[in-house]
DSSP file (Angstrom, degrees, kcal/mol; ACC not computed):
  #  RESIDUE AA STRUCTURE BP1 BP2  ACC     N-H-->O    O-->H-N    N-H-->O    O-->H-N    TCO  KAPPA ALPHA  PHI   PSI    X-CA   Y-CA   Z-CA
    1    1 A X              0   0    0      0, 0.0    77,-3.0     0, 0.0     2,-0.4   0.000 360.0 360.0 360.0 132.2 -203.9    0.9 -132.8
    2    2 A X  E     -a   78   0A   0     75,-0.2     2,-0.5    77,-0.1    77,-0.2  -0.775 360.0-164.5 -93.6 135.6 -204.2   -2.5 -131.1
    3    3 A X  E     -a   79   0A   0     75,-2.6    77,-2.7    -2,-0.4     2,-0.4  -0.978  14.5-139.4-121.1 117.8 -201.5   -3.6 -128.7
    4    4 A X  E     +a   80   0A   0     -2,-0.5    34,-2.7    34,-0.2     2,-0.3  -0.625  31.1 170.0 -79.3 130.5 -201.4   -7.3 -127.8
    5    5 A X  E     -aB  81  37A   0     75,-3.0    77,-2.3    -2,-0.4     2,-0.3  -0.905  19.0-151.4-135.6 162.2 -200.7   -8.0 -124.2
    6    6 A X  E     -aB  82  36A   0     30,-2.7    30,-1.8    -2,-0.3     2,-0.3  -0.924   4.8-163.1-131.9 159.7 -200.8  -11.0 -121.8
    7    7 A X  E     -aB  83  35A   0     75,-1.9    77,-2.8    -2,-0.3     2,-0.5  -0.957  14.2-134.5-138.2 157.9 -201.3  -11.4 -118.1
    8    8 A X  E     -aB  84  34A   0     26,-2.6     2,-0.8    -2,-0.3    26,-0.5  -0.962   5.3-159.4-121.6 121.1 -200.6  -14.3 -115.7
    9    9 A X  E     +a   85   0A   0     75,-3.4    77,-2.1    -2,-0.5     2,-0.5  -0.874  25.0 178.4 -96.9 106.7 -203.1  -15.5 -113.2
   10   10 A X  E     -a   86   0A   0     -2,-0.8     8,-2.3     8,-0.4     2,-0.3  -0.941   9.4-178.4-119.6 126.9 -201.0  -17.3 -110.6
   11   11 A X  B     -D   17   0B   0     75,-0.6    77,-0.3    -2,-0.5     6,-0.2  -0.905  15.5-139.8-121.2 155.2 -202.2  -19.0 -107.4
   12   12 A X    >   -     0   0    0      4,-1.9     3,-2.0    -2,-0.3     6,-0.0  -0.407  41.3 -85.9-100.2-177.7 -200.3  -20.7 -104.7
   13   13 A X  T 3  S+     0   0    0      1,-0.3    -1,-0.0    -2,-0.1    -2,-0.0   0.667 127.1  56.0 -63.5 -17.6 -201.1  -23.9 -102.8
   14   14 A X  T 3  S-     0   0    0      2,-0.1    -1,-0.3    92,-0.0    -3,-0.0   0.383 119.5-106.3 -94.6   2.1 -203.2  -21.9 -100.3
   15   15 A X  S <  S+     0   0    0     -3,-2.0     2,-0.2     1,-0.3    92,-0.2   0.565  72.4 142.5  84.3   8.5 -205.4  -20.4 -103.0
   16   16 A X        -     0   0    0     90,-0.1    -4,-1.9    91,-0.0     2,-0.4  -0.539  44.3-132.8 -79.4 150.9 -203.9  -16.9 -102.9
   17   17 A X  E     -DE  11 105B   0     88,-2.9    88,-2.4    -6,-0.2     2,-0.6  -0.828  12.3-125.7-104.6 144.2 -203.4  -14.9 -106.0
   18   18 A X  E     + E   0 104B   0     -8,-2.3    -8,-0.4    -2,-0.4    16,-0.4  -0.778  35.2 175.0 -89.7 124.0 -200.2  -13.1 -107.0
   19   19 A X  E     - E   0 103B   0     84,-2.6    84,-2.4    -2,-0.6     2,-0.4  -0.918  18.7-149.6-126.2 153.7 -200.7   -9.4 -107.8
   20   20 A X  E     -FE  32 102B   0     12,-3.2    12,-2.4    -2,-0.3     2,-0.6  -0.922  15.5-132.3-116.7 148.3 -198.4   -6.6 -108.6
   21   21 A X  E     -FE  31 101B   0     80,-2.4    79,-3.3    -2,-0.4    80,-0.9  -0.905  33.8-119.2 -97.9 121.4 -198.9   -2.9 -107.9
   22   22 A X  E     - E   0  99B   0      8,-2.8     7,-3.5    -2,-0.6    77,-0.2  -0.368  23.7-168.8 -65.1 131.8 -198.2   -0.9 -111.0
   23   23 A X  S    S+     0   0    0     75,-3.4     2,-0.3     5,-0.2    76,-0.2   0.511  71.0  34.2 -95.8  -8.7 -195.3    1.6 -110.6
   24   24 A X  S    S-     0   0    0     74,-0.5     5,-0.1     2,-0.2    76,-0.1  -0.937  95.7 -49.8-141.3 160.5 -196.0    3.4 -113.9
   25   25 A X  S    S+     0   0    0     -2,-0.3     2,-0.1     2,-0.2    -2,-0.1  -0.374  97.6  62.2 -65.2 155.4 -199.0    4.4 -116.1
   26   26 A X  S    S-     0   0    0     -4,-0.1    -2,-0.2     2,-0.0    -3,-0.0   0.584 134.9  -4.0 -76.6 150.7 -201.3    3.0 -117.2
   27   27 A X  S >  S-     0   0    0      1,-0.2     3,-2.5    -2,-0.1    -5,-0.4   0.715  81.6-173.2  80.8  21.7 -202.8    2.2 -113.8
   28   28 A X  T 3  S+     0   0    0      1,-0.3    -5,-0.2    -5,-0.1    -1,-0.2  -0.239  73.0  14.8 -53.1 130.1 -200.0    3.5 -111.6
   29   29 A X  T 3  S+     0   0    0     -7,-3.5    -1,-0.3     1,-0.3     2,-0.2   0.238 101.3 115.1  89.5 -12.4 -200.7    2.5 -108.0
   30   30 A X    <   -     0   0    0     -3,-2.5    -8,-2.8    -8,-0.1     2,-0.3  -0.600  65.5-121.9 -90.0 152.0 -203.4   -0.1 -108.9
   31   31 A X  E     +Fg  21 115B   0     83,-2.9    85,-2.3   -10,-0.2     2,-0.3  -0.736  44.4 146.5 -92.2 141.5 -203.0   -3.8 -108.2
   32   32 A X  E     -F   20   0B   0    -12,-2.4   -12,-3.2    -2,-0.3     2,-0.2  -0.918  51.3 -74.1-156.6 177.6 -203.3   -6.2 -111.1
   33   33 A X        -     0   0    0     -2,-0.3   -14,-0.2   -14,-0.2   -24,-0.1  -0.576  61.0 -94.6 -78.9 150.0 -202.0   -9.5 -112.4
   34   34 A X  E    S+B    8   0A   0    -26,-0.5   -26,-2.6   -16,-0.4     2,-0.3  -0.329  74.2 102.2 -62.1 146.8 -198.4   -9.5 -113.7
   35   35 A X  E     +B    7   0A   0    -28,-0.2     2,-0.3    16,-0.2   -28,-0.2  -0.966  30.6 171.1 163.9-176.0 -198.2   -9.0 -117.5
   36   36 A X  E     -B    6   0A   0    -30,-1.8   -30,-2.7    -2,-0.3    15,-0.1  -0.978  45.6 -15.0 170.9-161.8 -197.5   -6.7 -120.3
   37   37 A X  E     -B    5   0A   0     -2,-0.3     2,-0.6   -32,-0.2   -32,-0.3  -0.294  52.3-125.7 -69.6 145.4 -196.9   -6.3 -124.1
   38   38 A X        -     0   0    0    -34,-2.7   -34,-0.2     4,-0.0     2,-0.1  -0.835  31.1-132.8 -86.9 124.3 -196.2   -9.2 -126.4
   39   39 A X    >   -     0   0    0     -2,-0.6     3,-2.3     4,-0.2     8,-0.1  -0.410  35.9 -80.2 -75.9 154.1 -193.0   -8.4 -128.3
   40   40 A X  T 3  S+     0   0    0      1,-0.3    -1,-0.1    -2,-0.1     3,-0.1  -0.296 118.8  11.3 -55.7 132.4 -192.9   -8.9 -132.1
   41   41 A X  T 3  S+     0   0    0      1,-0.3     2,-0.4    -3,-0.1    -1,-0.3   0.443 100.4 125.3  80.0   0.3 -192.3  -12.6 -132.9
   42   42 A X    <   -     0   0    0     -3,-2.3    -1,-0.3     1,-0.0     2,-0.1  -0.740  57.6-130.4 -95.0 137.9 -192.9  -13.7 -129.3
   43   43 A X     >  -     0   0    0     -2,-0.4     4,-2.4     1,-0.1     5,-0.2  -0.430  25.3-112.9 -77.4 160.3 -195.5  -16.3 -128.4
   44   44 A X  H  > S+     0   0    0      1,-0.2     4,-2.7     2,-0.2     5,-0.2   0.916 118.6  53.0 -58.3 -43.0 -198.1  -15.6 -125.7
   45   45 A X  H  > S+     0   0    0      1,-0.2     4,-2.1     2,-0.2    -1,-0.2   0.900 110.1  46.7 -61.3 -42.2 -196.5  -18.3 -123.5
   46   46 A X  H  > S+     0   0    0      2,-0.2     4,-2.6     1,-0.2    -1,-0.2   0.891 112.0  51.0 -67.2 -38.8 -193.0  -16.7 -123.9
   47   47 A X  H  X S+     0   0    0     -4,-2.4     4,-2.8     2,-0.2     5,-0.3   0.895 108.9  51.4 -64.8 -40.2 -194.4  -13.3 -123.1
   48   48 A X  H  X S+     0   0    0     -4,-2.7     4,-2.5     2,-0.2     5,-0.3   0.951 112.7  45.6 -59.2 -49.6 -196.1  -14.5 -120.0
   49   49 A X  H  X S+     0   0    0     -4,-2.1     4,-2.1     1,-0.2    -2,-0.2   0.919 115.9  45.9 -62.1 -44.8 -192.9  -16.1 -118.7
   50   50 A X  H  X S+     0   0    0     -4,-2.6     4,-2.7     2,-0.2     5,-0.2   0.944 114.3  46.5 -64.8 -48.9 -190.8  -13.0 -119.6
   51   51 A X  H  X S+     0   0    0     -4,-2.8     4,-2.4     1,-0.2   -16,-0.2   0.910 113.1  48.8 -63.8 -42.3 -193.2  -10.5 -118.1
   52   52 A X  H  X>S+     0   0    0     -4,-2.5     4,-2.6    -5,-0.3     6,-0.7   0.923 112.5  48.5 -64.1 -42.8 -193.7  -12.5 -114.8
   53   53 A X  H  X5S+     0   0    0     -4,-2.1     4,-1.6    -5,-0.3    -2,-0.2   0.928 114.0  46.7 -61.4 -45.1 -189.9  -12.9 -114.4
   54   54 A X  H  <5S+     0   0    0     -4,-2.7    -2,-0.2     1,-0.2    -1,-0.2   0.890 121.6  35.6 -63.6 -39.4 -189.3   -9.2 -115.0
   55   55 A X  H  <5S+     0   0    0     -4,-2.4    41,-1.7    -5,-0.2    -2,-0.2   0.732 135.5  15.8 -90.0 -23.8 -192.1   -8.0 -112.7
   56   56 A X  H  <5S-     0   0    0     -4,-2.6    38,-2.9    39,-0.2    -3,-0.2   0.562  88.0-121.3-128.7 -14.5 -191.9  -10.6 -109.9
   57   57 A X  S  <<S+     0   0    0     -4,-1.6    35,-1.0    -5,-0.7     2,-0.3   0.495  72.7 126.1  79.5   2.6 -188.6  -12.6 -110.1
   58   58 A X  E     -C   91   0A   0     -6,-0.7     2,-0.5    33,-0.2    -1,-0.3  -0.722  57.8-136.2 -97.8 144.4 -190.6  -15.8 -110.4
   59   59 A X  E     +C   90   0A   0     31,-2.5    30,-3.3    -2,-0.3    31,-1.2  -0.859  34.2 175.9 -94.7 129.6 -190.2  -18.4 -113.2
   60   60 A X  E     -C   88   0A   0     -2,-0.5     2,-0.5    28,-0.3    28,-0.2  -0.893  29.7-139.4-133.3 161.7 -193.6  -19.6 -114.5
   61   61 A X  E     -C   87   0A   0     26,-2.1    26,-2.1    -2,-0.3     2,-0.2  -0.993  29.4-126.1-118.1 128.9 -195.1  -21.8 -117.2
   62   62 A X  E     -C   86   0A   0     -2,-0.5    24,-0.3    24,-0.2     3,-0.1  -0.525  30.6-177.8 -75.2 137.8 -198.2  -20.5 -118.9
   63   63 A X  E     -     0   0A   0     22,-3.9    -1,-0.1     1,-0.3    23,-0.1   0.066  43.9 -20.6-107.0-139.4 -201.2  -22.8 -118.9
   64   64 A X  E    S-     0   0A   0      1,-0.1    21,-2.6    20,-0.1     2,-0.3  -0.303  71.8 -96.2 -73.5 155.2 -204.6  -22.4 -120.5
   65   65 A X  E     -C   84   0A   0     19,-0.2    19,-0.3     1,-0.2    -1,-0.1  -0.557  32.3-170.3 -66.1 125.0 -206.2  -19.2 -121.5
   66   66 A X  E     -     0   0A   0     17,-2.9     2,-0.3     1,-0.4    18,-0.2   0.854  58.1 -59.1 -84.3 -39.7 -208.5  -17.9 -118.7
   67   67 A X  E     -C   83   0A   0     16,-1.5    16,-2.9     2,-0.0    -1,-0.4  -0.963  45.2-115.6 172.8 176.3 -210.0  -15.1 -120.7
   68   68 A X  E     -C   82   0A   0     -2,-0.3     2,-0.3    14,-0.2    14,-0.2  -0.983  21.0-177.0-139.2 148.1 -209.4  -12.0 -122.7
   69   69 A X  E     -C   81   0A   0     12,-2.4    12,-2.9    -2,-0.3     2,-0.4  -0.927  19.2-136.8-136.7 160.8 -210.4   -8.3 -122.3
   70   70 A X  E     -C   80   0A   0     -2,-0.3     2,-0.4    10,-0.2    10,-0.2  -0.987  22.0-176.0-119.8 134.5 -210.0   -5.1 -124.3
   71   71 A X  E     -C   79   0A   0      8,-2.6     8,-3.1    -2,-0.4     2,-0.1  -0.996  24.7-121.5-131.6 132.9 -209.0   -1.9 -122.4
   72   72 A X  E     -C   78   0A   0     -2,-0.4     6,-0.2     6,-0.2     2,-0.2  -0.459  32.6-172.6 -70.6 144.7 -208.7    1.6 -123.9
   73   73 A X    >   -     0   0    0      4,-3.4     3,-0.7     1,-0.2     4,-0.1  -0.584  34.0 -57.9-123.1-171.5 -205.3    3.3 -123.6
   74   74 A X  G >  S+     0   0    0      1,-0.2     3,-1.6    -2,-0.2    -1,-0.2  -0.332 113.5  13.9 -70.3 152.3 -203.9    6.7 -124.3
   75   75 A X  G 3  S-     0   0    0      1,-0.3    -1,-0.2    -2,-0.0     0, 0.0   0.815 135.4 -54.3  55.6  39.0 -204.0    8.3 -127.7
   76   76 A X  G <  S+     0   0    0     -3,-0.7    -1,-0.3     1,-0.2     2,-0.2   0.574  92.6 151.3  78.0   9.4 -206.5    5.8 -129.1
   77   77 A X    <   -     0   0    0     -3,-1.6    -4,-3.4    -4,-0.1     2,-0.5  -0.499  32.2-155.0 -72.4 141.9 -204.5    2.7 -128.2
   78   78 A X  E     -aC   2  72A   0    -77,-3.0   -75,-2.6    -6,-0.2     2,-0.6  -0.963   6.0-150.1-120.0 113.6 -206.6   -0.5 -127.6
   79   79 A X  E     -aC   3  71A   0     -8,-3.1    -8,-2.6    -2,-0.5     2,-0.7  -0.725   5.3-161.6 -82.8 121.8 -204.9   -3.0 -125.3
   80   80 A X  E     -aC   4  70A   0    -77,-2.7   -75,-3.0    -2,-0.6     2,-0.6  -0.922  16.1-168.0-103.4 109.6 -206.0   -6.5 -126.1
   81   81 A X  E     -aC   5  69A   0    -12,-2.9   -12,-2.4    -2,-0.7     2,-0.6  -0.886  14.4-168.6-112.2 120.4 -205.1   -8.5 -123.0
   82   82 A X  E     -aC   6  68A   0    -77,-2.3   -75,-1.9    -2,-0.6     2,-0.5  -0.932  13.8-155.4-106.3 119.3 -205.2  -12.3 -122.9
   83   83 A X  E     -aC   7  67A   0    -16,-2.9   -17,-2.9    -2,-0.6   -16,-1.5  -0.842  10.4-167.0-102.8 129.8 -204.8  -13.7 -119.4
   84   84 A X  E     -aC   8  65A   0    -77,-2.8   -75,-3.4    -2,-0.5     2,-0.2  -0.845  25.4-116.7-113.3 146.4 -203.4  -17.2 -118.8
   85   85 A X  E     -a    9   0A   0    -21,-2.6   -22,-3.9    -2,-0.3     2,-0.3  -0.604  43.3-173.8 -70.8 143.8 -203.4  -19.4 -115.8
   86   86 A X  E     -aC  10  62A   0    -77,-2.1   -75,-0.6   -24,-0.3     2,-0.4  -0.989  18.7-144.6-145.2 150.7 -199.7  -20.0 -114.9
   87   87 A X  E     - C   0  61A   0    -26,-2.1   -26,-2.1    -2,-0.3     2,-0.3  -0.947  22.3-120.1-119.8 140.2 -197.8  -22.1 -112.4
   88   88 A X  E     + C   0  60A   0     -2,-0.4   -28,-0.3   -77,-0.3     3,-0.1  -0.582  30.2 170.9 -78.6 132.7 -194.6  -21.1 -110.6
   89   89 A X  E     -     0   0A   0    -30,-3.3     2,-0.3     1,-0.3   -29,-0.2   0.444  62.1 -33.6-118.4  -5.9 -191.6  -23.3 -111.2
   90   90 A X  E    S+ C   0  59A   0    -31,-1.2   -31,-2.5     0, 0.0    -1,-0.3  -0.989  76.8  90.4 173.7-175.4 -188.8  -21.3 -109.5
   91   91 A X  E     - C   0  58A   0     -2,-0.3     2,-0.4   -33,-0.3   -33,-0.2  -0.239  64.1 -85.7  94.2 176.7 -187.4  -17.9 -108.5
   92   92 A X        -     0   0    0    -35,-1.0     2,-0.2    -2,-0.1    -1,-0.0  -0.996  42.8-109.4-127.9 128.1 -187.8  -15.6 -105.5
   93   93 A X        +     0   0    0     -2,-0.4     2,-0.3   -36,-0.1   -36,-0.2  -0.386  56.3 142.1 -63.3 121.5 -190.7  -13.1 -105.2
   94   94 A X        -     0   0    0    -38,-2.9   -36,-0.1    -2,-0.2     7,-0.1  -0.887  51.4-112.5-159.5 129.0 -189.4   -9.6 -105.6
   95   95 A X        +     0   0    0     -2,-0.3     2,-0.3     7,-0.2   -39,-0.2  -0.381  49.4 157.0 -62.9 137.7 -191.0   -6.6 -107.4
   96   96 A X    >   +     0   0    0    -41,-1.7     3,-2.5     5,-0.1     5,-0.1  -0.900  37.9  19.9-151.3 179.8 -189.1   -5.5 -110.4
   97   97 A X  T 3  S-     0   0    0     -2,-0.3   -42,-0.1     1,-0.3   -46,-0.0  -0.327 131.1 -15.6  53.3-122.9 -189.4   -3.7 -113.8
   98   98 A X  T 3  S+     0   0    0     -2,-0.1   -75,-3.4   -74,-0.0     2,-0.5   0.315 111.4 106.9 -95.6  11.6 -192.5   -1.5 -113.6
   99   99 A X  E <   -E   22   0B   0     -3,-2.5   -77,-0.2   -77,-0.2     3,-0.1  -0.790  48.9-168.4 -90.1 124.8 -194.0   -3.3 -110.6
  100  100 A X  E    S+     0   0B   0    -79,-3.3     2,-0.3    -2,-0.5   -78,-0.2   0.696  76.0   0.7 -81.9 -20.9 -193.8   -1.2 -107.4
  101  101 A X  E     -E   21   0B   0    -80,-0.9   -80,-2.4    -5,-0.1     2,-0.3  -0.975  59.0-159.6-161.1 156.3 -194.8   -4.2 -105.2
  102  102 A X  E     +E   20   0B   0     -2,-0.3     2,-0.3   -82,-0.2   -82,-0.2  -0.957  25.8 153.5-145.9 125.3 -195.6   -7.9 -105.7
  103  103 A X  E     -E   19   0B   0    -84,-2.4   -84,-2.6    -2,-0.3     2,-0.4  -0.979  42.0-111.1-150.0 159.1 -197.5   -9.9 -103.1
  104  104 A X  E     -E   18   0B   0     -2,-0.3     2,-0.4   -86,-0.2   -86,-0.2  -0.769  37.1-171.2 -89.3 138.3 -199.8  -12.9 -102.6
  105  105 A X  E     -E   17   0B   0    -88,-2.4   -88,-2.9    -2,-0.4     2,-0.1  -0.987  21.2-130.7-133.4 140.7 -203.4  -12.1 -101.6
  106  106 A X     >  -     0   0    0     -2,-0.4     4,-2.7   -90,-0.2     5,-0.1  -0.420  37.7-107.5 -73.2 164.8 -206.4  -14.1 -100.4
  107  107 A X  H  > S+     0   0    0      1,-0.2     4,-2.0     2,-0.2     5,-0.1   0.900 121.9  55.2 -60.7 -40.3 -209.6  -13.5 -102.2
  108  108 A X  H  4 S+     0   0    0      1,-0.2     4,-0.3     2,-0.2    -1,-0.2   0.864 112.5  42.5 -62.9 -34.8 -210.9  -11.7  -99.1
  109  109 A X  H >4 S+     0   0    0      1,-0.2     3,-1.5     2,-0.1     4,-0.3   0.892 109.5  58.6 -73.7 -40.4 -207.9   -9.4  -99.2
  110  110 A X  H >< S+     0   0    0     -4,-2.7     3,-1.8     1,-0.3    -2,-0.2   0.875  97.6  59.2 -57.8 -41.8 -208.0   -8.9 -103.0
  111  111 A X  T 3< S+     0   0    0     -4,-2.0    -1,-0.3     1,-0.3    -2,-0.1   0.662 104.2  52.4 -68.5 -12.9 -211.6   -7.5 -102.9
  112  112 A X  T <  S+     0   0    0     -3,-1.5    -1,-0.3    -4,-0.3    -2,-0.2   0.420  92.0  96.9 -98.5   0.1 -210.5   -4.6 -100.7
  113  113 A X  S <  S-     0   0    0     -3,-1.8     2,-1.2    -4,-0.3   -83,-0.1  -0.509  87.2-105.9 -86.9 155.3 -207.6   -3.5 -102.9
  114  114 A X        -     0   0    0    -85,-0.2   -83,-2.9    -2,-0.2     2,-0.2  -0.728  55.6-172.6 -75.7 102.6 -207.5   -0.7 -105.4
  115  115 A X  B     -g   31   0B   0     -2,-1.2   -83,-0.2   -85,-0.2     3,-0.1  -0.593  31.7 -88.4 -99.4 157.5 -207.6   -3.0 -108.5
  116  116 A X    >   -     0   0    0    -85,-2.3     3,-2.1    -2,-0.2     4,-0.4  -0.375  66.0 -84.4 -56.2 140.1 -207.2   -2.3 -112.2
  117  117 A X  T 3  S+     0   0    0      1,-0.3    -1,-0.1     2,-0.1    -3,-0.0  -0.253 112.2   8.1 -55.6 130.4 -210.7   -1.5 -113.6
  118  118 A X  T 3> S+     0   0    0     -3,-0.1     4,-2.2     1,-0.0    -1,-0.3   0.307  93.8 113.1  85.6  -8.0 -212.6   -4.7 -114.5
  119  119 A X  H <> S+     0   0    0     -3,-2.1     4,-2.6     2,-0.2     5,-0.2   0.946  77.6  46.0 -63.6 -48.4 -210.1   -7.2 -113.0
  120  120 A X  H  > S+     0   0    0     -4,-0.4     4,-2.1     1,-0.2     5,-0.2   0.932 113.9  48.5 -59.8 -46.4 -212.3   -8.5 -110.2
  121  121 A X  H  > S+     0   0    0      1,-0.2     4,-3.0     2,-0.2    -1,-0.2   0.906 112.0  50.4 -61.7 -41.6 -215.3   -8.9 -112.5
  122  122 A X  H  X S+     0   0    0     -4,-2.2     4,-2.6     2,-0.2     6,-0.2   0.924 108.6  51.1 -62.4 -45.7 -213.1  -10.8 -115.1
  123  123 A X  H  <>S+     0   0    0     -4,-2.6     5,-2.6     1,-0.2     6,-1.4   0.871 114.6  43.8 -62.6 -36.8 -211.7  -13.1 -112.4
  124  124 A X  H ><5S+     0   0    0     -4,-2.1     3,-1.9    -5,-0.2    -2,-0.2   0.942 112.9  51.2 -70.6 -48.0 -215.2  -14.0 -111.3
  125  125 A X  H 3<5S+     0   0    0     -4,-3.0    -2,-0.2     1,-0.3    -3,-0.2   0.859 110.8  48.7 -56.9 -38.3 -216.5  -14.3 -114.9
  126  126 A X  T 3<5S-     0   0    0     -4,-2.6    -1,-0.3    -5,-0.2    -2,-0.2   0.355 114.6-118.4 -85.1   6.4 -213.7  -16.7 -115.8
  127  127 A X  T < 5S+     0   0    0     -3,-1.9    -3,-0.2     2,-0.2    -2,-0.1   0.772  78.4 126.6  61.0  29.0 -214.4  -18.7 -112.6
  128  128 A X  S   <S+     0   0    0     -5,-2.6     2,-0.3    -6,-0.2    -4,-0.2   0.853  79.5  15.0 -78.8 -38.4 -210.9  -18.0 -111.2
  129  129 A X  S    S-     0   0    0     -6,-1.4     2,-0.3    -9,-0.1    -2,-0.2  -0.916  82.3-113.1-131.3 160.7 -212.4  -16.8 -108.0
  130  130 A X        -     0   0    0     -2,-0.3    -6,-0.1    -3,-0.1    -5,-0.1  -0.664  43.2 -99.2 -86.2 145.3 -215.8  -17.0 -106.3
  131  131 A X        -     0   0    0     -2,-0.3     2,-0.3    -7,-0.1    -1,-0.1  -0.389  40.4-153.9 -62.6 146.2 -217.9  -13.8 -106.0
  132  132 A X    >   -     0   0    0    -25,-0.1     3,-1.6    -3,-0.0     5,-0.2  -0.903  23.2-100.3-120.0 149.6 -217.6  -12.3 -102.5
  133  133 A X  T 3  S+     0   0    0     -2,-0.3     3,-0.1     1,-0.2     4,-0.0  -0.421 109.6  33.4 -64.9 143.7 -220.1  -10.1 -100.7
  134  134 A X  T 3  S+     0   0    0      1,-0.4    -1,-0.2    -2,-0.1     2,-0.2   0.371  96.1 110.3  89.7  -4.6 -219.1   -6.4 -100.8
  135  135 A X  S X  S-     0   0    0     -3,-1.6     3,-1.1     1,-0.1    -1,-0.4  -0.672  77.0-123.0-100.0 159.7 -217.5   -6.8 -104.3
  136  136 A X  G >  S+     0   0    0      1,-0.2     3,-0.6    -2,-0.2    -1,-0.1   0.609 106.7  69.0 -72.4 -10.5 -218.8   -5.3 -107.5
  137  137 A X  G 3  S+     0   0    0      1,-0.2    -1,-0.2    -5,-0.2    -6,-0.1   0.317  75.5  83.3 -92.7   8.8 -218.9   -8.8 -109.0
  138  138 A X  G <         0   0    0     -3,-1.1    -1,-0.2     1,-0.2    -2,-0.1   0.596 360.0 360.0 -89.8  -9.3 -221.8  -10.1 -106.8
  139  139 A X    <         0   0    0     -3,-0.6    -1,-0.2    -4,-0.1    -2,-0.1   0.504 360.0 360.0 -73.0 360.0 -224.6   -8.8 -108.8
């Protein structure tokens, strides 16, 4: 079964990226971009805005598609995740919903975090961040 999901790649004026630490499976305890399932009848842009608000307290507007990945899930589920660049238009940062934490990170900090599998490589491949020494994305 395919499950359509979205993610939001959000940076601030200092070039830091917003990540959430997952509070529930899949990926409990790992850091990733905010996002989740697209509800029936919902556009990707609406899903990005809803998921970011639920997980971070921030209001965002989805921009261009940065890239897409497929990740296996439990019981034969295949998550099809489309990640969009997004800009903050309001709100106050606070972890919510299934996010155990939400914080801004520099790229140097990000490469040292326990990240969702493939996130760092995807961000480099999509030219969202530059490869850093010591990351798996430098090869």
